[in-house]
ZAKOLTI-560055 format. One record per atom (N, C-alpha, C, O, CB): chain; residue in one letter; atom name; z, y, x. Coordinates in Angstrom, 2 decimals, padded with zeros to 5 digits. Each point is the difference from the previous one (the first is absolute). Glycine has a CB too. Layout:
+-------+------+------+---------+---------+---------+
! chain ! resn ! name !       w !       v !       u !
+-------+------+------+---------+---------+---------+
!     A !    A !   CA !       Z !       Y !       X !
...
+-------+------+------+---------+---------+---------+
END
This chain:
+-------+------+------+---------+---------+---------+
! chain ! resn ! name !       w !       v !       u !
+-------+------+------+---------+---------+---------+
!     A !    M !    N !  022.34 ! -000.99 !  013.55 !
!     A !    M !   CA ! -001.05 !  000.91 ! -000.86 !
!     A !    M !    C ! -001.20 ! -000.91 !  000.05 !
!     A !    M !    O ! -000.76 !  000.32 ! -000.91 !
!     A !    M !   CB !  001.59 !  002.23 !  001.55 !
!     A !    G !    N ! -001.34 ! -003.65 !  000.12 !
!     A !    G !   CA ! -001.19 ! -000.61 ! -000.47 !
!     A !    G !    C ! -001.29 !  000.33 !  000.45 !
!     A !    G !    O ! -000.15 !  000.83 !  000.89 !
!     A !    G !   CB !  001.40 ! -001.02 ! -002.54 !
!     A !    R !    N ! -002.35 ! -000.46 !  001.05 !
!     A !    R !   CA ! -001.19 !  000.75 !  000.06 !
!     A !    R !    C ! -000.39 !  000.37 ! -001.15 !
!     A !    R !    O ! -001.14 !  000.44 !  000.09 !
!     A !    R !   CB !  000.54 ! -001.41 !  001.62 !
!     A !    D !    N !  001.03 !  001.02 ! -002.81 !
!     A !    D !   CA ! -000.10 !  000.59 ! -001.31 !
!     A !    D !    C ! -000.74 !  001.42 ! -000.06 !
!     A !    D !    O !  000.64 !  000.78 ! -000.71 !
!     A !    D !   CB !  001.49 ! -002.09 !  000.22 !
!     A !    R !    N ! -002.95 !  001.69 !  000.87 !
!     A !    R !   CA ! -000.21 !  001.46 ! -000.12 !
!     A !    R !    C ! -001.07 !  000.42 ! -000.46 !
!     A !    R !    O ! -000.34 !  001.16 !  000.21 !
!     A !    R !   CB !  001.53 ! -000.96 !  001.28 !
!     A !    S !    N ! -002.18 ! -001.31 ! -002.43 !
!     A !    S !   CA ! -000.80 ! -000.20 ! -000.90 !
!     A !    S !    C !  000.22 ! -001.07 ! -000.66 !
!     A !    S !    O !  000.22 ! -001.12 !  000.48 !
!     A !    S !   CB ! -001.50 !  002.23 !  000.55 !
!     A !    P !    N !  001.21 ! -000.72 ! -002.58 !
!     A !    P !   CA !  000.16 ! -001.09 ! -000.99 !
!     A !    P !    C ! -000.95 ! -001.05 ! -000.02 !
!     A !    P !    O ! -001.14 !  000.47 ! -000.03 !
!     A !    P !   CB !  002.11 !  001.08 ! -001.21 !
!     A !    T !    N ! -000.96 ! -002.60 !  001.25 !
!     A !    T !   CA ! -001.18 ! -001.29 ! -000.81 !
!     A !    T !    C ! -000.48 !  000.34 ! -001.22 !
!     A !    T !    O !  000.82 ! -000.02 ! -000.92 !
!     A !    T !   CB !  000.34 ! -001.84 !  001.75 !
!     A !    L !    N ! -002.17 !  002.15 ! -001.06 !
!     A !    L !   CA ! -001.03 !  000.30 ! -000.95 !
!     A !    L !    C ! -000.64 ! -001.56 ! -000.66 !
!     A !    L !    O ! -000.46 ! -000.91 !  000.69 !
!     A !    L !   CB ! -000.11 !  003.44 !  000.83 !
!     A !    S !    N !  000.66 ! -002.52 ! -002.51 !
!     A !    S !   CA !  000.07 ! -000.99 ! -001.03 !
!     A !    S !    C ! -001.36 !  000.13 ! -000.55 !
!     A !    S !    O ! -000.43 !  001.14 ! -000.20 !
!     A !    S !   CB !  002.97 ! -001.07 ! -000.31 !
!     A !    I !    N ! -003.29 ! -001.14 !  000.22 !
!     A !    I !   CA ! -001.34 !  000.41 ! -000.43 !
!     A !    I !    C ! -000.38 ! -001.11 ! -001.22 !
!     A !    I !    O !  000.37 ! -001.16 !  000.11 !
!     A !    I !   CB ! -001.10 !  002.24 !  002.49 !
!     A !    T !    N !  000.11 ! -000.71 ! -003.54 !
!     A !    T !   CA ! -000.69 ! -000.99 ! -000.56 !
!     A !    T !    C ! -001.40 ! -000.52 ! -000.25 !
!     A !    T !    O ! -000.81 !  000.69 !  000.63 !
!     A !    T !   CB !  002.54 ! -000.10 ! -001.15 !
!     A !    R !    N ! -002.30 ! -001.53 ! -000.17 !
!     A !    R !   CA ! -001.57 ! -000.20 !  000.36 !
!     A !    R !    C ! -001.03 !  001.01 !  000.03 !
!     A !    R !    O ! -000.91 !  000.17 !  000.81 !
!     A !    R !   CB !  001.38 ! -002.04 ! -001.70 !
!     A !    E !    N ! -000.08 !  002.69 ! -000.44 !
!     A !    E !   CA ! -000.64 !  001.33 ! -000.01 !
!     A !    E !    C ! -000.63 !  000.93 !  001.00 !
!     A !    E !    O ! -001.14 !  000.35 !  000.32 !
!     A !    E !   CB !  002.54 ! -000.66 ! -001.72 !
!     A !    E !    N !  000.22 !  000.61 !  001.86 !
!     A !    E !   CA ! -000.25 !  000.76 !  001.74 !
!     A !    E !    C ! -000.38 ! -000.21 !  001.05 !
!     A !    E !    O ! -000.20 !  000.71 !  000.99 !
!     A !    E !   CB !  001.32 ! -000.20 ! -001.42 !
!     A !    A !    N ! -001.28 ! -001.98 !  000.12 !
!     A !    A !   CA ! -000.44 ! -000.75 !  001.84 !
!     A !    A !    C ! -001.52 !  001.03 !  000.44 !
!     A !    A !    O ! -000.16 !  000.52 !  001.11 !
!     A !    A !   CB !  000.95 ! -004.04 ! -001.68 !
!     A !    P !    N ! -001.80 !  003.61 ! -000.67 !
!     A !    P !   CA ! -000.92 !  000.31 !  000.68 !
!     A !    P !    C ! -000.17 !  001.43 !  000.36 !
!     A !    P !    O ! -000.75 !  000.46 !  000.85 !
!     A !    P !   CB ! -000.02 ! -002.35 ! -001.76 !
!     A !    I !    N !  001.64 !  002.54 !  000.09 !
!     A !    I !   CA !  000.05 !  001.87 !  000.34 !
!     A !    I !    C !  000.73 !  000.00 !  001.64 !
!     A !    I !    O ! -000.43 !  000.69 !  000.93 !
!     A !    I !   CB !  001.12 !  000.46 ! -004.06 !
!     A !    L !    N !  000.70 ! -002.24 !  003.23 !
!     A !    L !   CA !  000.37 ! -000.05 !  001.58 !
!     A !    L !    C ! -000.90 ! -000.25 !  000.64 !
!     A !    L !    O ! -000.33 !  000.69 !  000.97 !
!     A !    L !   CB !  002.14 ! -001.31 ! -001.14 !
!     A !    S !    N ! -002.66 ! -000.78 ! -000.33 !
!     A !    S !   CA ! -001.32 !  000.17 !  001.05 !
!     A !    S !    C ! -000.87 !  001.25 !  000.77 !
!     A !    S !    O ! -000.25 !  000.35 !  001.15 !
!     A !    S !   CB !  000.15 ! -002.12 ! -002.63 !
!     A !    L !    N ! -000.13 !  002.12 !  000.44 !
!     A !    L !   CA ! -000.82 !  001.53 !  000.24 !
!     A !    L !    C !  001.06 !  000.83 !  001.01 !
!     A !    L !    O ! -000.51 !  000.79 !  000.79 !
!     A !    L !   CB ! -000.80 ! -000.56 ! -003.57 !
!     A !    L !    N !  002.21 ! -000.33 !  002.79 !
!     A !    L !   CA !  000.46 !  001.10 !  000.04 !
!     A !    L !    C !  000.52 ! -000.08 !  001.74 !
!     A !    L !    O !  000.15 !  000.90 !  000.82 !
!     A !    L !   CB !  000.41 ! -000.59 ! -003.84 !
!     A !    A !    N ! -000.33 ! -002.13 !  003.16 !
!     A !    A !   CA !  000.01 ! -000.07 !  001.28 !
!     A !    A !    C ! -000.77 ! -000.45 !  000.63 !
!     A !    A !    O !  000.36 ! -000.73 !  000.92 !
!     A !    A !   CB !  001.16 !  000.81 ! -001.20 !
!     A !    S !    N ! -002.92 !  000.16 !  000.05 !
!     A !    S !   CA ! -001.07 ! -000.25 !  000.47 !
!     A !    S !    C ! -000.25 !  001.90 !  000.45 !
!     A !    S !    O ! -000.67 !  000.29 !  001.00 !
!     A !    S !   CB ! -000.14 ! -003.14 ! -002.66 !
!     A !    G !    N !  001.45 !  003.96 !  000.77 !
!     A !    G !   CA ! -000.32 !  001.17 !  000.81 !
!     A !    G !    C ! -000.94 !  000.59 ! -001.43 !
!     A !    G !    O ! -000.35 !  001.18 ! -000.01 !
!     A !    G !   CB !  000.35 ! -002.13 !  003.22 !
!     A !    G !    N ! -000.29 !  000.18 ! -004.19 !
!     A !    G !   CA ! -000.62 !  000.52 ! -001.22 !
!     A !    G !    C !  000.34 !  001.23 ! -000.11 !
!     A !    G !    O !  001.11 !  000.31 !  000.42 !
!     A !    G !   CB ! -001.15 ! -002.19 ! -001.48 !
!     A !    E !    N ! -000.77 !  002.84 !  000.48 !
!     A !    E !   CA !  000.36 !  001.25 ! -000.78 !
!     A !    E !    C ! -000.30 ! -000.04 ! -001.21 !
!     A !    E !    O ! -001.03 ! -000.57 ! -000.38 !
!     A !    E !   CB !  000.79 !  001.73 !  002.01 !
!     A !    M !    N !  001.31 ! -000.40 ! -002.70 !
!     A !    M !   CA ! -000.23 ! -000.03 ! -001.21 !
!     A !    M !    C ! -000.51 !  001.66 ! -000.31 !
!     A !    M !    O !  000.33 !  000.95 !  000.71 !
!     A !    M !   CB !  001.50 ! -003.22 ! -001.15 !
!     A !    S !    N ! -002.76 !  002.38 ! -000.87 !
!     A !    S !   CA ! -000.41 !  001.15 !  000.18 !
!     A !    S !    C !  001.30 !  000.58 ! -001.42 !
!     A !    S !    O !  000.54 ! -000.74 ! -000.82 !
!     A !    S !   CB ! -003.78 !  000.30 !  002.09 !
!     A !    A !    N !  003.35 !  001.49 ! -001.16 !
!     A !    A !   CA !  001.04 !  000.82 ! -001.05 !
!     A !    A !    C ! -000.52 ! -000.77 ! -001.65 !
!     A !    A !    O !  000.84 !  000.30 ! -000.84 !
!     A !    A !   CB ! -000.70 !  002.68 !  002.56 !
!     A !    A !    N ! -000.99 ! -003.63 ! -002.17 !
!     A !    A !   CA ! -000.40 ! -000.28 ! -001.38 !
!     A !    A !    C !  000.98 ! -001.20 !  000.23 !
!     A !    A !    O !  001.01 ! -000.07 ! -000.70 !
!     A !    A !   CB ! -003.75 !  001.01 ! -000.01 !
!     A !    E !    N !  002.48 ! -001.84 !  001.64 !
!     A !    E !   CA !  000.20 ! -001.80 !  000.32 !
!     A !    E !    C !  001.54 !  000.13 !  000.17 !
!     A !    E !    O !  000.73 ! -000.85 ! -000.50 !
!     A !    E !   CB ! -003.20 ! -000.11 !  002.05 !
!     A !    M !    N !  003.10 !  002.23 ! -000.71 !
!     A !    M !   CA !  001.48 ! -000.30 ! -000.49 !
!     A !    M !    C !  000.49 !  000.46 ! -001.16 !
!     A !    M !    O !  001.07 ! -000.50 ! -000.35 !
!     A !    M !   CB ! -000.65 !  000.49 !  002.34 !
!     A !    L !    N ! -000.90 !  000.82 ! -002.70 !
!     A !    L !   CA !  000.29 !  000.57 ! -001.37 !
!     A !    L !    C !  000.03 ! -001.18 ! -000.67 !
!     A !    L !    O !  000.97 ! -000.50 ! -000.57 !
!     A !    L !   CB ! -002.02 !  002.73 !  000.61 !
!     A !    D !    N ! -000.04 ! -002.67 !  000.05 !
!     A !    D !   CA ! -000.28 ! -002.02 ! -000.85 !
!     A !    D !    C !  001.10 ! -000.59 !  000.50 !
!     A !    D !    O !  000.96 !  000.08 ! -000.77 !
!     A !    D !   CB ! -003.69 ! -000.78 !  000.91 !
!     A !    L !    N !  002.94 !  000.17 !  000.83 !
!     A !    L !   CA !  001.23 ! -000.55 !  000.49 !
!     A !    L !    C !  001.17 ! -000.34 ! -000.27 !
!     A !    L !    O !  000.66 ! -001.01 ! -000.25 !
!     A !    L !   CB ! -001.59 !  001.74 !  001.08 !
!     A !    H !    N !  001.12 !  001.09 ! -000.64 !
!     A !    H !   CA !  001.07 !  000.17 ! -000.49 !
!     A !    H !    C !  000.56 !  000.01 ! -001.71 !
!     A !    H !    O !  001.15 ! -000.14 ! -000.41 !
!     A !    H !   CB ! -001.57 !  001.15 !  002.72 !
!     A !    R !    N ! -000.51 ! -000.85 ! -002.90 !
!     A !    R !   CA !  000.04 ! -000.41 ! -001.47 !
!     A !    R !    C !  000.29 ! -001.23 ! -000.22 !
!     A !    R !    O !  001.07 ! -000.32 ! -000.51 !
!     A !    R !   CB ! -002.49 !  001.73 !  000.05 !
!     A !    R !    N !  000.29 ! -002.48 !  000.91 !
!     A !    R !   CA !  000.15 ! -001.34 !  000.05 !
!     A !    R !    C !  001.02 ! -000.45 !  000.08 !
!     A !    R !    O !  000.33 ! -000.74 ! -000.93 !
!     A !    R !   CB ! -001.86 !  000.70 !  001.59 !
!     A !    M !    N !  002.48 !  000.26 !  000.43 !
!     A !    M !   CA !  001.16 ! -000.07 !  000.63 !
!     A !    M !    C !  001.30 !  000.07 ! -001.20 !
!     A !    M !    O !  000.72 ! -000.85 ! -000.51 !
!     A !    M !   CB ! -002.05 !  001.98 !  002.81 !
!     A !    R !    N !  001.23 !  000.18 ! -002.42 !
!     A !    R !   CA !  000.54 !  000.26 ! -000.90 !
!     A !    R !    C !  000.63 ! -001.22 ! -001.36 !
!     A !    R !    O !  001.01 ! -000.64 ! -000.29 !
!     A !    R !   CB ! -002.51 !  002.75 !  001.40 !
!     A !    R !    N !  000.16 ! -001.83 ! -001.59 !
!     A !    R !   CA ! -000.26 ! -000.56 ! -001.32 !
!     A !    R !    C !  000.40 ! -002.11 ! -000.02 !
!     A !    R !    O !  000.45 ! -000.76 ! -000.85 !
!     A !    R !   CB ! -002.81 !  003.39 !  000.58 !
!     A !    E !    N !  001.88 ! -002.79 !  001.69 !
!     A !    E !   CA !  000.44 ! -001.39 ! -000.24 !
!     A !    E !    C !  001.48 ! -000.25 !  000.57 !
!     A !    E !    O !  000.44 ! -001.14 ! -000.10 !
!     A !    E !   CB ! -002.95 !  000.39 !  000.22 !
!     A !    S !    N !  003.40 !  001.89 !  000.55 !
!     A !    S !   CA !  001.50 ! -000.17 !  000.29 !
!     A !    S !    C ! -000.39 ! -000.66 !  001.20 !
!     A !    S !    O !  000.64 ! -001.05 !  000.04 !
!     A !    S !   CB !  000.81 !  000.86 ! -002.34 !
!     A !    L !    N ! -002.33 !  000.30 !  003.47 !
!     A !    L !   CA !  000.36 ! -000.48 !  000.81 !
!     A !    L !    C !  000.80 !  000.73 !  001.09 !
!     A !    L !    O !  000.08 !  001.22 ! -000.09 !
!     A !    L !   CB ! -001.76 ! -002.45 ! -000.75 !
!     A !    H !    N !  002.32 !  000.58 !  001.89 !
!     A !    H !   CA !  000.66 !  001.04 !  001.21 !
!     A !    H !    C ! -000.37 !  001.00 !  000.50 !
!     A !    H !    O !  000.34 !  001.16 ! -000.21 !
!     A !    H !   CB !  000.22 ! -002.56 !  000.73 !
!     A !    L !    N ! -001.38 !  000.93 !  000.24 !
!     A !    L !   CA ! -000.59 !  001.39 !  001.02 !
!     A !    L !    C ! -001.09 !  000.79 ! -000.58 !
!     A !    L !    O ! -000.91 ! -000.24 ! -000.79 !
!     A !    L !   CB !  001.31 ! -001.03 !  002.87 !
!     A !    L !    N ! -000.01 !  002.24 ! -001.47 !
!     A !    L !   CA ! -000.99 !  001.41 ! -000.49 !
!     A !    L !    C ! -000.63 !  000.14 !  001.95 !
!     A !    L !    O !  000.84 !  000.41 !  000.81 !
!     A !    L !   CB !  001.20 !  001.49 ! -003.66 !
!     A !    I !    N ! -002.93 ! -002.13 !  003.16 !
!     A !    I !   CA ! -000.44 !  000.22 !  001.10 !
!     A !    I !    C ! -000.95 !  001.62 !  000.47 !
!     A !    I !    O ! -001.17 !  000.02 ! -000.38 !
!     A !    I !   CB !  001.41 ! -002.87 ! -000.02 !
!     A !    F !    N !  000.07 !  003.59 !  000.86 !
!     A !    F !   CA ! -001.02 !  001.35 ! -000.16 !
!     A !    F !    C ! -000.22 !  000.49 !  002.03 !
!     A !    F !    O !  000.81 !  000.30 !  000.88 !
!     A !    F !   CB !  000.57 !  000.94 ! -004.21 !
!     A !    R !    N ! -002.61 ! -001.37 !  003.28 !
!     A !    R !   CA ! -000.32 !  000.28 !  000.80 !
!     A !    R !    C ! -000.22 !  001.32 !  000.53 !
!     A !    R !    O ! -001.17 !  000.37 ! -000.08 !
!     A !    R !   CB !  000.80 ! -002.26 ! -000.49 !
!     A !    M !    N !  001.52 !  003.03 !  001.31 !
!     A !    M !   CA ! -000.28 !  001.23 !  000.85 !
!     A !    M !    C ! -000.78 !  000.01 !  000.95 !
!     A !    M !    O !  000.43 ! -000.68 !  000.93 !
!     A !    M !   CB !  001.30 !  001.14 ! -001.35 !
!     A !    K !    N ! -003.03 !  000.16 !  000.69 !
!     A !    K !   CA ! -000.72 !  000.07 !  000.99 !
!     A !    K !    C !  000.41 !  000.55 !  001.07 !
!     A !    K !    O !  000.73 !  000.98 ! -000.07 !
!     A !    K !   CB ! -002.05 ! -001.09 ! -001.25 !
!     A !    G !    N !  000.92 ! -000.45 !  002.56 !
!     A !    G !   CA !  000.92 !  000.14 !  001.14 !
!     A !    G !    C !  001.46 !  000.25 !  000.28 !
!     A !    G !    O !  000.38 !  000.77 !  000.89 !
!     A !    G !   CB ! -002.26 ! -000.26 ! -000.65 !
!     A !    K !    N !  002.55 ! -001.07 ! -000.90 !
!     A !    K !   CA !  001.35 ! -000.15 ! -000.08 !
!     A !    K !    C !  000.72 ! -001.53 ! -000.44 !
!     A !    K !    O !  001.14 ! -000.25 !  000.40 !
!     A !    K !   CB ! -001.51 !  002.83 ! -000.92 !
!     A !    G !    N ! -000.29 ! -003.47 ! -000.21 !
!     A !    G !   CA !  000.35 ! -001.44 ! -000.15 !
!     A !    G !    C !  000.01 ! -000.43 ! -001.57 !
!     A !    G !    O ! -000.95 !  000.49 ! -000.60 !
!     A !    G !   CB !  002.42 ! -000.32 !  002.85 !
!     A !    F !    N ! -000.92 ! -000.68 ! -002.77 !
!     A !    F !   CA !  000.56 ! -000.45 ! -001.10 !
!     A !    F !    C !  001.21 !  000.48 ! -000.75 !
!     A !    F !    O !  001.08 !  000.04 !  000.59 !
!     A !    F !   CB ! -002.12 ! -001.57 !  000.41 !
!     A !    I !    N !  000.93 !  001.90 ! -002.29 !
!     A !    I !   CA !  001.22 ! -000.01 ! -000.91 !
!     A !    I !    C !  000.24 ! -001.17 ! -000.55 !
!     A !    I !    O ! -001.00 ! -000.63 ! -000.34 !
!     A !    I !   CB !  000.70 !  002.69 ! -000.15 !
!     A !    V !    N !  001.40 ! -002.59 !  000.27 !
!     A !    V !   CA !  000.18 ! -000.90 ! -000.50 !
!     A !    V !    C !  001.03 ! -000.12 ! -001.15 !
!     A !    V !    O !  001.17 !  000.08 !  000.38 !
!     A !    V !   CB ! -002.10 ! -000.59 !  001.63 !
!     A !    A !    N !  000.78 !  000.38 ! -003.05 !
!     A !    A !   CA !  001.28 !  000.31 ! -001.20 !
!     A !    A !    C ! -000.12 ! -001.42 ! -000.85 !
!     A !    A !    O ! -000.98 ! -000.70 ! -000.21 !
!     A !    A !   CB !  000.75 !  003.78 ! -000.21 !
!     A !    S !    N !  001.61 ! -003.23 !  000.00 !
!     A !    S !   CA !  000.18 ! -001.18 ! -001.03 !
!     A !    S !    C !  000.91 !  000.73 ! -001.07 !
!     A !    S !    O !  000.32 !  001.19 !  000.11 !
!     A !    S !   CB ! -000.45 ! -003.41 !  001.64 !
!     A !    R !    N !  000.44 !  001.58 ! -002.58 !
!     A !    R !   CA !  000.77 ! -000.25 ! -001.25 !
!     A !    R !    C !  001.09 !  000.79 !  000.58 !
!     A !    R !    O !  000.27 !  001.19 ! -000.16 !
!     A !    R !   CB ! -001.02 ! -003.61 ! -000.92 !
!     A !    H !    N !  001.30 !  001.52 !  001.79 !
!     A !    H !   CA !  001.61 ! -000.06 !  000.51 !
!     A !    H !    C ! -000.07 !  001.15 !  001.12 !
!     A !    H !    O !  000.96 !  000.77 !  000.01 !
!     A !    H !   CB ! -000.32 ! -003.63 ! -000.38 !
!     A !    K !    N ! -001.45 !  003.02 !  001.14 !
!     A !    K !   CA ! -000.13 !  001.19 !  001.14 !
!     A !    K !    C ! -000.59 !  001.31 ! -000.04 !
!     A !    K !    O ! -001.19 !  000.16 ! -000.29 !
!     A !    K !   CB !  001.12 ! -001.91 !  001.31 !
!     A !    K !    N !  000.63 !  002.43 ! -000.83 !
!     A !    K !   CA ! -000.78 !  001.53 !  000.61 !
!     A !    K !    C ! -001.13 ! -000.25 !  001.11 !
!     A !    K !    O !  000.01 ! -000.78 !  000.95 !
!     A !    K !   CB !  002.36 !  002.15 ! -001.19 !
!     A !    G !    N ! -003.45 ! -000.34 ! -000.24 !
!     A !    G !   CA ! -001.17 ! -000.99 !  001.05 !
!     A !    G !    C !  000.41 !  000.54 !  001.54 !
!     A !    G !    O !  000.71 !  001.00 !  000.03 !
!     A !    G !   CB ! -003.22 ! -001.09 ! -001.93 !
!     A !    R !    N !  002.15 ! -000.43 !  003.03 !
!     A !    R !   CA !  000.02 !  000.16 !  001.01 !
!     A !    R !    C ! -001.46 !  000.02 !  000.48 !
!     A !    R !    O ! -000.96 ! -000.44 ! -000.64 !
!     A !    R !   CB !  003.25 ! -000.37 !  000.60 !
!     A !    L !    N ! -002.34 !  001.50 !  001.50 !
!     A !    L !   CA ! -001.09 ! -000.06 !  000.76 !
!     A !    L !    C !  000.14 ! -001.26 !  000.82 !
!     A !    L !    O !  001.06 ! -000.53 !  000.33 !
!     A !    L !   CB ! -001.37 !  003.02 ! -000.34 !
!     A !    Y !    N ! -001.06 ! -002.94 !  000.32 !
!     A !    Y !   CA ! -000.06 ! -001.12 !  000.80 !
!     A !    Y !    C ! -000.89 !  000.25 !  001.14 !
!     A !    Y !    O ! -001.13 !  000.31 ! -000.36 !
!     A !    Y !   CB !  001.61 ! -001.71 ! -001.54 !
!     A !    T !    N ! -000.33 !  001.37 !  002.97 !
!     A !    T !   CA ! -001.28 ! -000.09 !  000.87 !
!     A !    T !    C ! -000.57 ! -001.60 ! -000.47 !
!     A !    T !    O !  000.56 ! -000.90 ! -000.62 !
!     A !    T !   CB !  000.42 !  002.68 !  003.00 !
!     A !    I !    N ! -002.40 ! -001.66 ! -001.75 !
!     A !    I !   CA ! -000.70 ! -001.47 !  000.04 !
!     A !    I !    C !  000.37 ! -000.61 !  000.58 !
!     A !    I !    O ! -000.58 ! -001.06 ! -000.21 !
!     A !    I !   CB ! -000.85 !  001.41 ! -000.09 !
!     A !    T !    N !  002.29 ! -000.47 !  001.20 !
!     A !    T !   CA !  000.30 ! -001.22 !  000.82 !
!     A !    T !    C !  001.48 ! -000.22 ! -000.63 !
!     A !    T !    O !  000.33 ! -001.17 !  000.18 !
!     A !    T !   CB ! -001.90 !  001.62 !  002.27 !
!     A !    E !    N !  002.45 !  000.22 ! -003.06 !
!     A !    E !   CA !  001.25 ! -000.49 ! -000.87 !
!     A !    E !    C ! -000.31 ! -000.73 ! -001.17 !
!     A !    E !    O !  000.39 ! -001.14 ! -000.29 !
!     A !    E !   CB !  000.75 !  003.01 !  000.97 !
!     A !    L !    N ! -002.15 ! -000.82 ! -001.56 !
!     A !    L !   CA ! -000.92 ! -001.06 ! -001.15 !
!     A !    L !    C ! -000.53 ! -001.61 !  000.20 !
!     A !    L !    O !  000.24 ! -001.04 ! -000.61 !
!     A !    L !   CB ! -001.13 !  003.37 !  000.18 !
!     A !    G !    N !  000.05 ! -001.98 !  001.59 !
!     A !    G !   CA ! -000.49 ! -001.45 !  000.25 !
!     A !    G !    C !  001.30 ! -000.99 !  000.29 !
!     A !    G !    O ! -000.06 ! -001.07 ! -000.61 !
!     A !    G !   CB ! -002.32 !  002.04 !  001.70 !
!     A !    E !    N !  003.62 ! -000.77 ! -000.21 !
!     A !    E !   CA !  000.97 ! -000.73 !  000.58 !
!     A !    E !    C !  000.68 ! -000.33 ! -001.61 !
!     A !    E !    O !  000.40 ! -001.14 ! -000.25 !
!     A !    E !   CB ! -000.10 !  002.38 !  003.17 !
!     A !    C !    N ! -000.22 ! -000.28 ! -003.85 !
!     A !    C !   CA !  000.58 ! -000.55 ! -001.25 !
!     A !    C !    C ! -000.95 ! -000.98 ! -001.04 !
!     A !    C !    O !  000.47 ! -000.79 ! -000.81 !
!     A !    C !   CB !  000.94 !  003.03 !  001.07 !
!     A !    M !    N ! -002.91 ! -001.98 ! -000.02 !
!     A !    M !   CA ! -000.54 ! -000.30 ! -001.05 !
!     A !    M !    C ! -000.27 ! -001.80 !  000.56 !
!     A !    M !    O ! -000.20 ! -000.96 ! -000.75 !
!     A !    M !   CB ! -000.89 !  003.91 ! -000.20 !
!     A !    L !    N !  001.17 ! -002.98 !  002.52 !
!     A !    L !   CA ! -000.29 ! -001.36 !  000.74 !
!     A !    L !    C !  001.30 ! -001.03 ! -000.56 !
!     A !    L !    O ! -000.11 ! -001.13 ! -000.46 !
!     A !    L !   CB ! -001.17 !  002.40 !  002.96 !
!     A !    E !    N !  002.51 ! -000.46 ! -002.29 !
!     A !    E !   CA !  001.12 ! -000.61 ! -000.59 !
!     A !    E !    C !  000.35 ! -000.63 ! -001.15 !
!     A !    E !    O !  000.70 ! -000.99 ! -000.20 !
!     A !    E !   CB ! -000.41 !  002.25 !  001.34 !
!     A !    A !    N ! -000.92 ! -000.49 ! -001.91 !
!     A !    A !   CA ! -000.20 !  000.39 ! -002.12 !
!     A !    A !    C ! -001.05 ! -001.63 !  000.17 !
!     A !    A !    O !  000.27 ! -001.13 ! -000.41 !
!     A !    A !   CB ! -000.75 !  005.18 ! -000.63 !
!     A !    W !    N ! -000.72 ! -003.56 !  001.80 !
!     A !    W !   CA ! -001.22 ! -001.60 ! -000.43 !
!     A !    W !    C !  000.72 ! -001.33 !  000.18 !
!     A !    W !    O !  000.11 ! -000.92 ! -000.80 !
!     A !    W !   CB ! -002.40 !  002.00 !  001.89 !
!     A !    H !    N !  002.86 ! -000.94 !  000.38 !
!     A !    H !   CA !  000.51 ! -001.76 ! -000.10 !
!     A !    H !    C !  001.33 ! -000.38 ! -001.17 !
!     A !    H !    O !  000.09 ! -001.02 ! -000.67 !
!     A !    H !   CB ! -000.66 !  000.87 !  003.67 !
!     A !    L !    N !  001.62 !  001.47 ! -002.99 !
!     A !    L !   CA !  000.54 ! -000.78 ! -001.14 !
!     A !    L !    C ! -000.52 ! -000.12 ! -001.13 !
!     A !    L !    O !  000.56 ! -000.87 ! -000.67 !
!     A !    L !   CB !  000.96 !  001.32 !  001.49 !
!     A !    W !    N ! -002.77 !  000.29 ! -001.54 !
!     A !    W !   CA ! -000.40 !  000.03 ! -000.70 !
!     A !    W !    C ! -001.04 ! -001.75 !  000.08 !
!     A !    W !    O !  000.30 ! -000.80 ! -000.89 !
!     A !    W !   CB !  000.37 !  003.95 !  000.80 !
!     A !    K !    N ! -001.48 ! -003.46 !  000.84 !
!     A !    K !   CA ! -000.76 ! -001.21 !  000.49 !
!     A !    K !    C !  000.98 ! -001.25 ! -000.17 !
!     A !    K !    O ! -000.33 ! -001.11 ! -000.41 !
!     A !    K !   CB ! -001.13 !  002.55 !  002.18 !
!     A !    G !    N !  003.03 ! -000.92 ! -001.26 !
!     A !    G !   CA !  000.47 ! -001.24 !  000.01 !
!     A !    G !    C !  000.39 ! -000.55 ! -001.01 !
!     A !    G !    O ! -000.08 ! -001.21 ! -000.21 !
!     A !    G !   CB !  000.47 !  001.63 !  001.91 !
!     A !    R !    N !  000.29 !  000.81 ! -002.80 !
!     A !    R !   CA !  000.45 !  000.07 ! -001.50 !
!     A !    R !    C ! -001.29 ! -001.13 ! -000.77 !
!     A !    R !    O !  000.18 ! -001.14 ! -000.43 !
!     A !    R !   CB !  001.04 !  004.26 !  000.53 !
!     A !    E !    N ! -002.57 ! -002.28 ! -000.08 !
!     A !    E !   CA ! -001.15 ! -001.08 ! -000.25 !
!     A !    E !    C ! -000.19 ! -001.25 !  000.10 !
!     A !    E !    O ! -000.69 ! -000.67 ! -000.78 !
!     A !    E !   CB !  000.10 !  002.06 !  001.20 !
!     A !    S !    N !  001.28 ! -001.85 !  000.68 !
!     A !    S !   CA ! -000.51 ! -001.56 !  000.20 !
!     A !    S !    C !  001.16 ! -000.33 ! -000.46 !
!     A !    S !    O !  000.03 ! -000.42 ! -001.16 !
!     A !    S !   CB ! -001.66 !  000.04 !  003.14 !
!     A !    N !    N !  002.74 !  000.45 ! -001.31 !
!     A !    N !   CA !  000.89 ! -000.21 ! -000.99 !
!     A !    N !    C !  000.74 ! -000.40 ! -001.43 !
!     A !    N !    O !  000.96 ! -000.76 ! -000.16 !
!     A !    N !   CB ! -001.64 !  001.56 !  001.68 !
!     A !    G !    N ! -000.12 !  000.02 ! -002.58 !
!     A !    G !   CA ! -000.10 ! -000.02 ! -001.76 !
!     A !    G !    C ! -000.93 ! -000.67 !  000.05 !
!     A !    G !    O ! -000.56 ! -000.36 ! -001.03 !
!     A !    G !   CB !  001.25 !  002.33 ! -000.03 !
+-------+------+------+---------+---------+---------+
END
């Protein structure tokens, strides 16, 4: 089976501030969430992240259906993706 219970999330330079906000437990208003959703669709970014009050985060992409993540699961995925992204940036 292995340890692949949650997918690695790939992030872009534009998404990094959003992930930082979420990682710090930042709250988003409904208007901010709608604006983020529109901007990400317009720019074809991979991730759509929605905060579900008291339940965790919904993370969806163009290739995968939305899935509910707890803050811990999301944090683990983000940390892994951040290290991969930083590695690519320093090698590029």
